[in-house]
N, C-alpha and C positions, 0 to 999 in steps of 0.2 A: 503494500501500500504507499509505503513510505517512498521507495522507490519510484512510484508511479506519479508521487505530486513534487518528484524532481527533474522528472523528465519533460524536455517542450513537447506541446503539443501539436499534433502531425494536423494540418490545416486544411487536408484534403480526404481526411476521414469520416467527416460527414456528410461531404456531398458522395461519398462512395455508401453508406449507408443509407442516402436519399433514393441511390438508383435503385438500388439492390432493392429497397422496398417498393418500388414501383415496378417492377420486372416479375415481384414473387405475386403482387394484388395483379398482371396480367395472366399470370400463368394460370391462377386459380381462377378465375372468368374464363379463359379458353378451354379449361377441360369442365366447368359450371355450364358452358354454351351449347357442348357436344361437338367441341370441330376437333377434339382431340381425345386420345385414351381419360379417361374407358369408354367411351361413342362408338371412338375408331380403333383400328387397330394398333399396337407398337408400335411397329414397323409403318406407319403411316405418316405422310411427311409433315403436316399439320401436329402429328401427334410428337413428331423429333425437334417442333418448331418450340410446341411448349415445353419442351421436354429441358430443351437449351435457354428457354426464357429460367428456366427454374436452374439449370447447373453453372451456367454461366451470367446470366443477369443478375441473380438471386445470391446462388452459394458464394460461386467464386469470387463477385464485385465484392460481396458481406467479407469472406474473409481478406483480401487482399486488404480491404480498407481497415481491417481489423489489428491487420498484419503491420502495416505503416506504424500502427501505432504502438502496437506490444512488442513487437521484435526489439526494439531500443531498448525497453522496459527488462526482456528477458535476460537479455546481455548484458544491460547494465553501458548500454553504446550510447554517442550521440545519433538522431537522426538522420539519416544520410539519403533521405528521398528527394525532398526540397519540389521542384515542379517537376519531377521525373514521375511523382504519382499523379498528377492530373495530366501528362500525357499518357501516362500506363492508363488513366480512366477513359479520356478522349477516345484512344484507338480503339480499347475493348469496347465501349458505346456503339462506333461507327461499325467496327467489323460484326458485332450482333447485330445490329440492325439491316447488314448489309445479307448476312446467315438468314435471318428471319425471310429475309426479301424471296433470299434462294430457294428455300424450302416452300414458299408459298406460290412459288412457281414449279418447282415439282409437282406439286398437287394440281396443276393446271390451271390457276387462275391468275395467271401474268404470260407476258410471252416467255418462251421457252428459253428464249438467249436470256432471260435475266436469272437460271441455274446457275451462270455464271457467277455473280452475287456469293453463293456458296462458297467456294473456296477463297473468293476474293478477300470475302467477308473473315475465314477461318485465320488467312496470312493476318489480317490488321487484329484479331484478338490475337494470335501467336507475338506481334510484334508489343503489343500491351504486355503482354506478359512478361515478355524480356525484358520491357523496359522497371515492370515491378520489381523482379525478380535480382535484375544489376542492382538495383538499392539494396533491396533487402539483404542480397547476397552479401555484397561490401559491406553491410551490417554484421553479418555473423561472420564472417571471415576474419573480423577485427577480435570478436569476440573467442576465437580456438582458445582451450577448449571450450567445445559449447555447453552453457547449461543443459540441464536435463530436457524441459520443454522443449528448447530450441533446436535439439535432436530431432526433433517429430516435424518443424517447420522445411527442415533443411532436406529431409526425406520428400515431404510431399511435397514442397515444390520441385524436386527431380520430377515427379510423377505428372506435375501440371503439365511440366513439357513434354511428355510422352504422351499425355491424353490429347495436348491440341495438336501434335504433330499428326498424330493417328487419322482423328479426327478430320485432318486436312485431307489425309490420304485419302478417307473415305469418300469424301465430299468430292475430290477431283472424278473418285469413279462414279457418283451420283452423275454429277453433270455432264461429265466427256467421256461417257463407255468406250464413243469411238476411239479415242485415244486411249483409255488405262482399261483394257476389257479383262478385269481381275475380281471373279466373282469369289476367289476366293479369299480378297481382303476384306469382302463383307462379310462373306459367313467365317473369318477368324478374327479379322477386322474390330468386327463391333463387340466384342469378347472382351478382348486388349483392351480396346476404348473405355468400357465401361469399368472392366477391372482396375484401370489405373487412375480413372477416375473418382469413382465411388468411396471405394476402399484406398488408394494410393494416397489422392490428394485431399480428399475433402475426409475422409475417416482418419487418415495420420495426422494430419493439420487439425482436428478438430480437435483431436486426442492431445494433441500436445497446447493447444492453447487453452481446454480444459482442467488442465492442470493447473497452466499457472492461474488463470483466472478464480479456479476455486478456490485455490489453497491462497488466494490472496483474498477473497470474499469471505471465506469462512473463518478465515485465521489458522488453520490447517498447515502441520509442517510440510516445506515446501520439500525437504528431502523423501524422495519414496522407496528408500532401500534398496534390496535385491529385488525385492516383487518388481519395481518400479523398471530396474535393467531388464527384466526379465519381461516384460513388456513391452519395450523397445525395443529389444531384443527378435522376439517372435513375432510382433506383427511387421517390423522393418523387416527382417530377413522372410520371413515367411511368406509374405506381400510381394517382393522381388522374387524370391524364387518361384510364386506360381506364374507370375506375368514373363520371367526369362524362358519357367520350362513350357508355357503356353504358346510364346514368340516360338520357341527352337518346333515345336509340335504344327505350328503354322506351317511354318517354310517346310516343313516336309521331314524330319526327323524324326517322327513315328514314333516317339517316347511312350511307355507303358501308362497307360493312367492311372498306377496305382502311382506312379513319379509326384503327376500334378495334384492328384488327390492329398498325398501325405502333405505336400508343400502348402493347400489351403488348408488341409488339418493342422499346421503349426499358426496360421495366419488366425484361425477362429479362435484356436489356444491361446493367442496374445489378447484376441480381445475378450474373452471369457476372465484373463486372469488380468487384465483392465477394468472390467466392471466391480470385479473383489475390491481390486485398490481403491476405486469409487466407495465402494463400503466401507475401507478401512479409514477411507481420507473424511468422510461423514461423521464416522464415529471419533475420530480425531480431532476434530475443530475444536477450539477455543471458543466460537462464538456458536455458544447454544442454540440461541432463537435464533431460525431460518429466516432471511429475508425472502421476499418472493424470487430474486431473481434466482437463488441458491437453492429453494424448494421446490422450482418449478423446473430445476434441470434434472430433477430425479425422474420424471416421468419421459423426459428424453432418453434419459437413461435406460430405463426400462425398453422404451421401442426399441435400441441397440441388443440389449439382452434378447428381445423376440423376433429380432433377425437373423439370429443363428440356425434357432430351431430349425426357422424357416429355410434356409442356405442348404441345412444337413440336408431335410426333406424331399427339395430339389435335388440335390447333387444323387442320392440313394434313390428318388424314384424316377426322377427326368423328368420332371411335371415343369420343365421353365416358360410354358407354354400357359398354363392356366396361373405357378404360383407366383412369376416373375415379377409382373405387375404388381401386385401386393406386395411383394417384399420389397421393391424399388421404391413405392408411395410409403411404406411404413418405414423404410432408412432415409429416405428424401424430409418427409413430411414431419414424420413422427421424432425421427433420434437426429437428424443434421438440422433440418429448421426448427424442430422443437429447442434444441439448446441454441440456434441461433438466438430464437426471440427472446428466451428467457435472460440471456447475456446481455444483448442488446437492453431489455430493461433497468438492467445497472450500468452499463458502460455509457450510453448517450446520456443520463443524469450527471453520472462521475466526470465524465469528460467538460459538459456542460458547468457543473461545479466547479471545476479546475480554470476553466475560461473565465468564469465571473469574479471568481472572489479567490485566484490564486495569488495575485500581487498584493491583499489585505490582509492574508491569515497573520494571525499575531498579532497585528495593528489595530483591529476592529472585531466585534460579533460577527460573525455570518451563521445562516442556517445550516444543518445535515443535508449530506448528499438526500437522505431518506424524505428531508422535510419538501425534497422537489418532486416525490411522488404520491400518491394517492392509493397503498398497495389493496388498502379494504375494495376501492371501488375497481380495482383493475383486474385482481383477482378470480373473479368468476371467470376475464374471458379467457385468461389461462387454462384454465378449469374446461372449460366451453371448449377453447382450441383442442387440445388432449384427447377428450371426451370425443367428438368428431375424427380426429383422425383414428380413434381406437373400432368405431362403428366404421367408419372409409375404409379397413383393412378387413374387416369381418364382412361388409359387403360385396369387397374384392372377389374373398375366398368363396363367396357363394353365389357370383357371378351375378349381382345383382346392379348393374350398373345404374341402374336410374336413385336407386335410394343411395347408392355410392357418392352420384352426383349432388344428393339434397347432400351430404355428408358434410363435403368439399364445401358448398356453400354456407354451412354453419361457422367451419374453419376458416373460412374467408372474411365474415363477418365478427368471427373472433378476434382475427388479425388487424382487420380493420381499425377495431375499438383499442387493441393492443400500439397499435401506429400513431392513434390519435392520443394516446396518453404521452407519449416520447415526443407527439410534435406539442403537446401544452406544453412541456419542462423546457423546450427551446422556446417556447413565445413565453411562459409567463416566470421565467426562472427571474426572480429581481436581480440588477446591476446595483450592487453597493457602493454609493458616493459618501456617505456619511453615515458613520455607525446609527442603525435603526434603535428604534427600542424593543428590542426582544424581550418579551414575560417570560418565555419559557427558558430555562437553566440548558436545559440541552441545548439549544440553538447557538449556545456560548462557544459549544465543542470545534474547533475548527480542523482540528482531524481526522472526526470522524465519517466515516464513509459505511 
């Protein structure tokens, strides 16, 4: 916490968050409207458009914005991003817009020539990722040997590159099959693309960020000991082994299926140990009363836990066609988005608090971070969000797309109300010029979060 208070605020983190929120809302609207999955097939162009609104527009931009702020905190290094964070954001936004145009053209709703916007947009997204990773990489490089949480982030950034490069390759195959008639790339490349993105980039980075944020906001011990080391080695090593063995298999090496299964099992064991370590973290916290952000991280962690048996069931029964969609939905909305929403509820007020009162700490009374939000008002919306995701997963498993869309509508409403709470924080946090006559003694604790 005190490291955070002594760090410079990244001026481009909030614009990242704002852009990510817009894409998250747009993706949910597309699913409710029936133009993408679950009403359309998983491989339909409009489903791919909605998926990339979630994966690039919401999760990637959200994570990069958070990393621009928290990598300097994790590594105790000055922020190296500067204007490169803005360049990265603009490139990703323009690139994603071009990709969406390409997907719409693949659907036949635009001139066929517009499909070339798909690989062109992918190249712009790659350029934006390179700009972001270059600044984050400089910060990480200066901090060697890397702190525990930063190691997950560094590995996640490697998988980000792999995800985008594979995506560009597949977009070229889709947009110009006459030049790149590689059906093998589609059949194997999609699996590699999903593995690198969902588990490599999103999940490993989320694990690293959650370790830092949850220890900071619950006042739990930062050192995770041998169990934390095992989580890092198994998750990162197992994911890398799974991905590389799948690459070799796609290239025609004909590896035994047991090799790929064993590598995947190692990753699953690492994720299971991570969840066990999270239980240990919560039990070892010094802040016994959970604030809303740390309390609502628990349903997200439960969603991660439920993804493991679903993934095992797919691996054993080979029912990716019927179970793959609900599994991806639970991971994207329940685990990753749930964790993102819960931590945004603390990060946005905390950064706002630092912006408003950082220069007057110790000189005059200031409110607490928690005084900027109304947990009693906002708690029901988090409950509705996770309940709706749970119901949506059940309806997906039962094959009830209309009920599934109704559940998505419910968590869209919950998302909008949570975002409204964050907007109110930005709009209503008072800028202190003269010491106010606060009546409550708790408002005079300048370092409380």
